[in-house]
C-alpha positions, -999 to +999 in steps of 0.1 A: +516-509+534+520-511+496+484-500+490+489-469+512+521-460+493+503-465+460+474-442+472+500-416+484+519-417+450+485-413+431+476-383+453+510-367+446+507-373+408+471-360+406+480-329+427+509-322+403+486-326+373+460-303+388+486-277+398+500-277+362+465-273+348+456-244+372+489-227+364+485-229+326+448-219+329+458-183+338+494-182+323+508-169+301+485-139+304+468-131+270+451-098+260+431-094+229+436-056+229+463-035+245+459-021+279+440+012+282+422+007+248+386+001+238+370-014+207+345+004+185+325-021+163+306-010+133+282-039+127+249-041+109+229-056+080+207-034+060+189-037+026+189-006+004+160+006-017+153-011-050+172+003-080+140+009-099+105+017-088+076-008-094+055-002-124+020-012-133+015-036-162-008-028-190-038-049-198-020-063-229+010-074-208-012-091-183-032-109-210+001-124-225+010-138-191-002-172-178-031-168-153-010-177-123+016-150-132-008-121-136+003-097-109-006-061-118+027-047-104+062-056-117+089-048-092+126-055-100+144-074-074+179-058-075+189-034-049+216-007-049+248-005-029+249+010+006+275+037+012+288+040+048+313+063+064+326+063+100+345+091+116+363+090+150+375+123+163+370+141+129+391+115+110+373+092+085+385+058+094+361+037+074+345+044+040+328+016+020+303+009-007+286-024+004+270-043-025+238-063-020+241-099-011+224-128-028+225-143-064+200-118-076+215-088-059+183-085-037+197-092-002+210-069+024+245-053+026+265-064+055+294-047+075+314-058+105+346-038+113+365-034+145+386-003+155+409-003+185+411+032+201+425+047+232+402+048+262+387+082+269+364+107+252+358+104+215+335+120+189+319+093+167+301+102+135+285+077+112+267+083+079+249+061+054+232+064+021+209+036+010+191+054-019+203+056-055+214+092-052+251+100-055+255+129-029+244+134+007+234+109+032+200+094+043+211+087+079+236+106+100+244+105+137+271+121+157+277+115+194+303+123+222+312+092+241+335+083+269+350+048+265+364+029+294+394+006+291+385-027+275+350-015+266+332-028+235+312+000+219+288-010+190+275+012+163+244-006+149+217+004+124+180-001+132+155+012+107+127+009+133+147+032+156+150+058+128+187+052+122+219+044+140+220+031+176+251+035+198+255+010+225 
């Protein structure tokens, strides 16, 4: 009799624990973004062109170098900054000059930015300059998109795809 009472008490306690865990698993309700909004993410890693062109060493310069260092071309490692702009519905919401990463300044520039916008139709324009010039852009893409509520829309850059990719 005591064993059956103990088993019944254990069942009641375990049921209460599982009910509490199930309740708190879905309550309180948490939303990362407000209802009827979407997220546009600008996220990519890209290395700009070198700041200076490679140059050919002269025969005298090569003769002064140790035999294992005699490469005919001398190429500087440092890269320039990448300039990026993002417009949503004709308004510039992101503008940045991304410096190269790495100790020697020879790594790629990186960007990751999130923008919460209302769900619905939007015009997205993104531009980037990765050459030393100070005006104009090397890559430019504009697109009309319709964003669903709670959608994640990514603006990425792929040099092999000839520029920006919207997904």
